[in-house]
C-alpha positions in Angstrom: 262.5 -32.2 32.3 262.3 -35.1 34.7 260.8 -38.5 33.7 257.4 -37.3 34.9 255.8 -33.9 34.3 256.2 -31.9 37.5 252.9 -30.0 37.8 252.0 -27.0 39.9 248.3 -26.3 40.7 247.5 -22.6 40.7 244.2 -21.9 42.5 244.0 -24.5 45.3 240.2 -24.4 45.7 239.0 -25.6 42.3 242.3 -27.4 41.8 241.8 -29.8 44.7 239.7 -32.2 42.7 242.6 -32.5 40.2 245.1 -33.2 43.0 243.3 -36.5 43.6 243.2 -37.3 39.8 247.0 -37.1 39.8 247.2 -40.3 41.9 245.9 -42.2 38.9 248.5 -40.6 36.6 251.6 -41.4 38.7 253.3 -43.0 35.6 253.1 -39.6 33.8 252.9 -36.7 36.3 253.6 -35.7 39.9 252.3 -32.9 42.0 255.2 -30.5 42.7 253.7 -27.3 44.1 250.5 -25.4 44.9 249.9 -21.7 44.7 247.0 -19.8 46.3 246.4 -16.5 48.0 244.5 -18.2 50.9 246.8 -19.5 53.6 244.2 -21.9 54.9 243.9 -23.5 51.5 247.7 -24.0 51.3 247.6 -25.6 54.8 245.0 -28.1 53.6 247.1 -29.0 50.6 250.2 -29.4 52.8 248.3 -31.6 55.2 247.2 -33.9 52.4 250.4 -33.8 50.4 253.3 -33.1 52.8 255.9 -33.2 50.0 254.3 -30.4 48.0 255.9 -26.9 47.9 253.5 -24.0 48.5 253.5 -20.5 47.1 251.4 -17.4 47.7 253.2 -15.6 44.9 252.6 -16.7 41.3 255.7 -15.1 39.9 257.9 -16.8 42.4 256.3 -20.1 41.5 257.2 -19.4 37.8 260.8 -19.0 38.9 261.0 -22.5 40.4 263.2 -24.6 38.0 261.7 -27.8 39.5 258.3 -27.1 38.0 257.6 -28.1 34.4 254.0 -27.1 34.0 251.2 -25.2 35.6 247.5 -25.9 35.9 245.5 -22.7 36.1 242.4 -23.2 38.2 241.9 -19.5 38.9 239.1 -17.0 38.0 238.6 -16.8 34.2 239.4 -13.0 34.0 243.1 -13.8 34.7 243.5 -17.0 32.8 245.1 -15.4 29.7 247.5 -13.2 31.6 248.7 -16.0 33.8 249.0 -18.4 30.9 251.1 -15.9 28.9 253.4 -15.3 31.9 253.9 -19.0 32.3 254.7 -19.7 28.7 257.2 -16.9 28.7 258.7 -18.4 31.8 259.2 -21.7 30.0 256.4 -23.6 31.6 253.8 -25.8 29.9 250.2 -24.5 30.6 246.9 -26.1 31.1 244.2 -23.5 31.8 240.7 -23.9 33.1 237.9 -22.5 30.8 237.6 -20.0 29.3 241.1 -19.3 27.9 240.5 -15.5 27.5 237.7 -13.1 27.6 238.9 -10.4 25.2 240.0 -10.5 21.6 243.2 -8.8 22.5 244.0 -11.5 25.0 243.0 -14.2 22.5 245.5 -12.9 20.0 248.3 -12.4 22.5 247.8 -15.9 23.9 247.9 -17.5 20.4 250.9 -15.5 19.4 252.8 -16.3 22.6 252.1 -20.0 22.3 253.4 -19.9 18.7 256.6 -18.2 19.8 257.5 -20.7 22.5 258.1 -24.5 22.4 255.8 -25.1 25.3 252.5 -27.0 25.3 249.3 -25.1 25.9 246.0 -26.8 26.5 242.6 -25.6 27.7 241.1 -28.0 30.2 237.7 -28.3 28.5 236.6 -31.4 30.4 233.2 -31.6 28.7 235.0 -32.7 25.5 236.1 -35.9 27.3 232.8 -37.0 28.7 231.9 -40.5 27.6 228.9 -39.8 25.3 230.6 -36.8 23.7 233.7 -38.8 22.8 231.6 -41.7 21.5 229.6 -39.4 19.3 232.8 -37.9 18.0 234.1 -41.3 17.1 230.9 -42.2 15.3 230.9 -38.9 13.5 234.4 -39.4 12.3 233.4 -42.8 10.9 230.5 -41.4 9.0 227.6 -42.9 10.9 225.7 -39.6 11.0 226.6 -38.5 7.5 227.3 -34.8 6.9 226.4 -32.6 9.8 223.6 -30.0 9.2 222.9 -28.6 12.7 224.4 -29.1 16.2 223.4 -27.7 19.6 225.1 -27.1 22.8 223.6 -25.7 26.0 224.9 -24.8 29.4 221.8 -24.3 31.6 222.9 -24.2 35.2 221.6 -21.9 38.0 224.8 -20.6 39.6 223.3 -17.6 41.5 224.4 -19.1 44.8 228.0 -19.0 43.5 227.8 -15.3 42.6 228.3 -14.0 46.1 229.9 -14.9 49.5 228.0 -15.0 52.8 228.1 -11.3 53.2 226.7 -10.6 49.8 230.0 -9.5 48.2 230.2 -10.5 44.6 232.5 -13.3 43.5 234.1 -13.3 40.0 231.0 -15.1 38.8 228.9 -12.2 40.1 231.2 -9.7 38.4 230.7 -11.6 35.2 226.9 -11.2 35.3 227.3 -7.6 36.4 229.7 -6.4 33.8 228.9 -8.3 30.6 225.9 -9.3 28.5 226.4 -12.1 26.0 227.3 -15.7 25.7 230.0 -15.4 28.3 230.8 -19.0 29.2 230.7 -20.8 25.9 233.3 -23.6 25.8 231.4 -26.3 27.7 228.7 -26.0 25.0 230.8 -25.3 21.9 233.9 -27.5 22.6 232.4 -31.0 22.1 230.3 -30.0 19.0 233.3 -28.2 17.5 235.3 -31.4 17.8 232.4 -33.4 16.2 232.6 -31.0 13.2 236.4 -31.0 13.0 236.7 -27.3 13.5 240.2 -26.0 12.7 241.3 -29.6 11.7 242.7 -30.7 8.4 239.7 -31.5 6.1 237.3 -30.2 8.7 235.4 -26.9 9.1 235.9 -23.3 10.4 233.8 -21.0 12.5 232.6 -18.2 10.2 230.2 -15.8 12.0 227.8 -15.5 14.9 224.8 -13.5 16.1 223.6 -13.4 19.7 220.4 -12.3 21.3 219.8 -12.1 25.1 216.5 -12.0 27.1 215.8 -9.4 29.7 217.3 -9.7 33.2 215.0 -10.6 36.1 216.2 -13.7 37.9 219.3 -12.3 39.6 217.5 -9.2 40.8 214.7 -11.3 42.3 217.2 -13.7 43.9 219.2 -10.9 45.6 216.1 -9.2 46.8 214.8 -12.3 48.5 218.2 -13.3 50.0 219.7 -9.9 51.0 216.8 -7.5 50.9 216.0 -4.3 49.0 219.2 -2.5 50.2 221.6 -4.8 48.3 222.7 -3.3 45.0 221.9 -6.6 43.2 218.2 -6.2 44.2 218.0 -2.9 42.2 216.8 -2.5 38.6 219.6 -2.2 36.1 222.4 -3.6 38.3 222.9 -6.8 36.3 223.9 -6.4 32.6 223.6 -10.1 31.8 220.2 -11.2 30.7 218.7 -14.4 31.9 219.0 -16.5 28.8 221.4 -16.0 25.8 221.3 -17.8 22.4 224.1 -17.6 19.9 223.7 -18.8 16.3 227.0 -19.7 14.7 227.4 -20.5 11.0 230.5 -22.4 9.8 232.3 -22.0 6.5 230.7 -25.2 5.3 227.2 -24.0 6.2 226.6 -26.0 9.4 224.5 -24.2 11.9 225.5 -24.2 15.6 223.0 -23.2 18.3 224.5 -22.3 21.7 222.3 -21.6 24.8 223.7 -20.0 27.9 221.6 -19.6 31.0 223.1 -19.5 34.6 220.3 -17.6 36.3 216.9 -19.1 35.5 215.3 -21.2 38.3 215.1 -24.8 37.0 216.9 -28.2 37.4 220.4 -28.2 35.9 221.0 -29.2 32.3 224.7 -28.4 32.0 225.3 -30.9 29.2 222.7 -30.4 26.6 223.8 -31.5 23.1 222.2 -32.5 19.8 223.4 -33.4 16.4 221.5 -33.6 13.1 223.2 -35.2 10.2 222.1 -36.4 6.8 222.1 -40.0 8.0 221.1 -39.7 11.6 220.7 -37.7 14.8 221.7 -37.6 18.4 220.1 -36.2 21.6 221.8 -35.9 25.0 219.9 -36.8 28.2 218.0 -34.0 29.9 218.7 -35.4 33.4 220.5 -38.3 35.1 217.5 -40.6 34.7 217.6 -40.6 30.9 219.9 -42.2 28.4 221.5 -40.5 25.5 219.5 -41.2 22.3 220.5 -41.9 18.7 218.8 -42.7 15.5 220.9 -44.0 12.5 219.4 -44.5 9.1 219.5 -48.2 8.1 220.5 -49.3 11.6 218.0 -47.9 14.1 214.3 -49.0 14.1 212.0 -47.4 11.5 212.2 -45.0 8.6 212.3 -41.2 8.8 210.1 -40.3 5.8 207.1 -42.3 6.9 207.3 -41.3 10.6 208.2 -44.8 11.9 211.7 -43.8 13.0 212.4 -44.6 16.7 215.1 -43.4 19.0 217.3 -46.0 20.8 219.9 -45.7 23.5 223.4 -44.5 22.4 224.8 -47.3 24.5 223.4 -49.9 22.1 226.4 -49.0 20.0 229.0 -48.9 22.8 230.5 -52.3 21.9 231.3 -51.1 18.4 231.8 -47.3 18.8 233.0 -46.7 22.3 235.9 -44.2 22.0 239.3 -46.0 22.3 240.4 -43.8 25.3 237.3 -44.8 27.2 237.8 -48.5 26.4 241.4 -48.2 27.7 241.0 -45.9 30.7 237.3 -45.5 31.4 237.6 -47.4 34.7 240.0 -44.7 35.9 238.1 -41.8 34.5 234.9 -42.8 36.2 236.5 -42.0 39.5 237.0 -38.4 38.6 234.6 -35.5 38.2 232.6 -34.0 35.3 231.8 -37.4 33.8 235.4 -38.5 33.7 236.5 -35.3 32.0 238.7 -34.2 34.9 240.8 -37.3 34.4 241.1 -37.2 30.7 242.1 -33.5 30.5 245.1 -34.1 32.8 245.9 -37.4 31.0 245.9 -35.7 27.6 247.9 -32.7 28.8 250.8 -34.6 30.3 250.7 -37.1 27.5 251.1 -34.3 24.9 254.1 -32.9 26.8 255.8 -36.3 27.1 255.1 -37.2 23.5 256.0 -33.7 22.2 252.7 -33.3 20.2 249.7 -31.0 20.1 247.1 -31.7 22.7 243.5 -32.5 21.8 242.4 -29.0 22.8 245.2 -26.7 21.6 245.7 -23.0 21.8 243.8 -22.3 18.5 240.8 -24.3 19.8 241.1 -22.5 23.1 241.0 -19.0 21.7 238.5 -19.7 18.9 236.0 -21.2 21.3 236.6 -18.6 23.9 236.3 -15.7 21.4 232.5 -16.3 21.5 232.5 -14.3 24.7 233.7 -11.0 23.3 232.1 -11.5 19.9 228.7 -12.2 21.4 229.0 -9.2 23.7 229.8 -7.1 20.6 226.8 -8.7 18.7 224.3 -8.1 21.5 225.4 -4.5 21.9 224.8 -3.9 18.2 221.3 -5.4 18.3 222.2 -8.9 17.2 224.2 -8.1 14.1 226.4 -10.9 12.7 230.1 -10.7 13.8 232.9 -12.6 12.0 235.3 -14.9 13.8 239.0 -14.0 13.5 241.4 -16.7 12.1 243.8 -17.2 15.0 245.8 -19.6 12.9 247.3 -16.8 11.0 249.4 -13.9 12.2 247.3 -10.9 13.3 246.9 -8.1 10.8 247.7 -4.8 12.5 244.6 -2.9 13.4 242.2 -5.7 13.0 240.5 -7.7 15.8 
């Protein structure tokens, strides 16, 4: 491999934001190629980055010996297959969320990564947002005590993204049409799983989940208003995904995780809802941009819990002491990127892990464990909300078991 990681972006539309992030990582990575099925997208990349090689065939890109790694910014249904192909071709892989949408793909991805010496990372950018990393740092230093309950919520009306101008469904539309469960879980689960040290030495493990979903009404009403009664999406029973899904996960140590998924209900966005309850304190994320993240720490924050005098205070009151080291070092660069700086840090972590020959912060086991909420929740919903156990992807698969 060359001095820098030579990276290819696969899926030029979503990947465009990461192309600009690479300019701040010139000491570690360089843009080598772009792959997309849309010729107009490739022309735009070529105009902005004249040196970049362009491909409209993914397998041909994988044959290019001057590419060290691929970043998959493609629809989620093909993430696992493309990642497996790239690993087998000797490329390092960073994949957009989610890593896989079936248990079979989760197992094959984990096994393929184990069999190669290539780095795999899921680009869960929410893990790297400033407050989430700061809470992680505080949790690791015991400020919240032992965790009892954590929450994650992805509440984001995306109905406008489920179709094109003609009303043809996009992959997001297909997701709502074909599946009913907690089908986009990693933005919610990833940060809180890291707070709990899931699948880390001395940490915890995901044990089982149960999922319930409300009825479906929002998508039908939206399509009827936008495209009229003749559109299939305006008909009763077309959409399998209910409006709001809630998963309850229990860990091996008895911590309860609540995950809410709602991408159809009409309301302001709240894509980054998190909460943490520990034996010594609690955390609440902002509901909107006008609010600050809140914290209460026993013995440090105002008031006492038992007598009702406890008062929330801004998380930022503790930034001088507990800001995450990465944000102290590179926060000024991350703030220029999207998703609260997460888009910068996922790329920084990925290329650093390759160059340092170590596991990334979100490795393949994290990726498949968090992503498995998709198929497990669908299974739970179909069975009336029965608890479903998480597989242990750290161990070889036992034949015949999911």
